N, C-alpha and C positions, 0 to 999 in steps of 0.2 A: 497536556503537559507531560503526563507519564509516558505517553507514546513517544514524544520527541526525545525525552531524556533516555529512555531505554534504547531507542533506535541508535542515537549517537554513541551511547556506551557500547553497543554491539559493534558498530563500525570501527571503534577504537580497539576492541578486544579480539575481533576475529576477521576472517576473510569476508570481504564486502559481498561477493556474489552468493556466499552461503547464507549470510544474514538476510539478504534480499529475498532469496528463494524461499527460505523457511518462513519469513514473515508474510510474504505475499501469497504463499500457499495456505498457511495456517489461518490467517485472518478471514478470508472468504469462507473457508470451510466451517470455522466456528460460527461465523455470522449466519450461515445457512441453517445450521443446527439450532442455534438460539432463536432465530426468527421463527422457525417451525414450532419450537417448544413454548416460547413465551408470547409471540405475537400472533400465533394461530395461522401462520401462512402455510399454504398447501400447494406448492408448485406441482405441475404435472410430472409424470415419470420421465417424459422426454426432456423437459426442462432440467430436471435433476441430473439426467445423463449429461446434458450440456454443461451443467455446473461442474461435474466431476472432470469432464474433458478440459475445461478452462483451467481448473486448479492443477491438474496433472501437467498440462502444457506449460503453465507458468513456472512450476517447480523445475521442470526439465530445462527450461531456458536459463533459470538462475543457477543450476548446478553444472552448466557446461564448463565453466572455468574453475570449478572448485579443485583446489590442490589436494594432494594426498595427505591423509592425516595419520599415516602409519607411525607407530611409536608414541602416539599421544596417550597420556594417562588421564583418565577421567573424561567427562563429557566435553565435547568441542564447545568452547564459549560462543562461537558464532551461531551454533544451533540453539544453545540455551537462550541467548539474547534474541535470536530470531523468533523462537517460540513465544517469549515474553512480549515481543513487539506484535506478533500475531494476535495474542490475547488482547492487547490494548486496542488494536484495530477493530476486533470484533466488539469490544466493549463500547467504544465511542460510536461505532456504526449503529448498533442496536439502540443506544441511548438517543442518538440524533433522530432516528426514525420515530421512536416513542415520543420525544419532545415535540417534534414538528407536527405529528399527526394528532396528538392529544390536545395540544394548546393552539394548534393552527397558526404556528409562527411563520413569519416570512424567512425563507432561506438566507436572504441577504442580511436581515437584522440578526438572525441567529449567528451567522458567521462573524459579523462585526462584533457582537457581544462576546463570543468565544475568544476572538483575537484580543479584545480589550482586557479580558480576564487573564490572559497569558503575559501581558506586559510586565506587571509587578514581579511575577515569578522569574522570568528570564532576566529582568534587570538585576535582581538579587543574585541570580546564578552567575552573571558576568563578573560580579565582585569588583576587584580592582584592576581588571584587565581591559579597561577602556582604551588604553593606548593601542592594544591589539585590534580592538573593534574599529578604531579610527584608521589604522593602517589597512585593514581589510576593506573598508569602505572606499578608501582612495584607490586601491588597486583593482577592485571588482565592482564598482558602483553600478555599472551598466547591468551586469548579471544580477546583482542584488535587486535592482528595481524591476527587472523582468520577472524574477522569481516572486517578488513581492506582489506583483499584479496577477500573474498567471496561476500561481499555486492557490490563492484564495478563490479565484474565479473558477478553477477546476472543481474545487470542493463545493462551491455554491451550486454548480451544475449537478453534482452528486446529490446534494440535499434536495434539489428540485426533483430529481429522478425518484428518490425514495418517498416522495409525497404522492406519486402517481403510479408507482410500480412496487412489487414486493421486494423487500430487502434481499431475500434469497436469490433474486435474479440480478439486482443492481450491484451487489457486492462483488460477485465474480466478474461482471462486465467491466468494472473499474480496471481490471488487470490487463485489458486490451493494450494499454499503454506499454506494457512490458514487451509485447510483440513488436511495436514500432521501434522501441529502443534496440531490440535484438536484431531486427532487420537492418537498422542503421549501422550497428556494429559489424554485421556480416558484409554488407555491400560498400559502405563508405570507409569504415575504419579498418577493414580487412582483418577482423579478429578471427581467432582460431575456430575450427569446426563449423564453418558456415552451413554445411549440410545438416548438422544436428540442430542448429538454431532455426533453420527454415522448417525442418520437420516438426519441431516443437511448436513453432508459430502456426503451422497448418492445423495442429491439434487444437490450439486455442480458437482459431477461426471456426473450426468445425463445431466446437462447443458453443460458440456464440450463435452460430446458425441454428443449432437445436434449441437454444433458449428463446430465439426469436420466433420459433414455429408456433 
């Protein structure tokens, strides 16, 4: 719940690509450090090199479209909220791994329980804006249904992965999705700097290859 709240606040306060890059780079990095410190994981040096490449490539992809911040006084809110989101990502990643491994929980049951616990919180957060919720449903119900199925399914796969592999490897591998989005933007949407996007994606793929060694 903290993760979703901070992320949405960041998207409202700052540049989307900066928030995304900071969060997606910080989260896996902290997850690796905490997993090694608290869970006793010891990835090989080659795998750690792959982790660093994945994180560097993800950050590079996210920073492609970042606008200039000249003249800004104080910290960029996009970076601040991106860092907070990354801390939340690391927190729930490590907790999920601990809970599943310690209590031998089913990833599906764990995800359903977590989603059920979120319902009261977000119901209260909506407040009196149910008219806006209804309007959004009528306009975007197909996308809402698709997201409602694919997003939990994706994280159930992550939960399954951390029951059979170290968190220090699974957390960075989650960010391969950023590569797919970047390539879609370069080739389909014709977004700016396609060469930069492709180069950063190659760095991520190289990191994944090292992790898999």
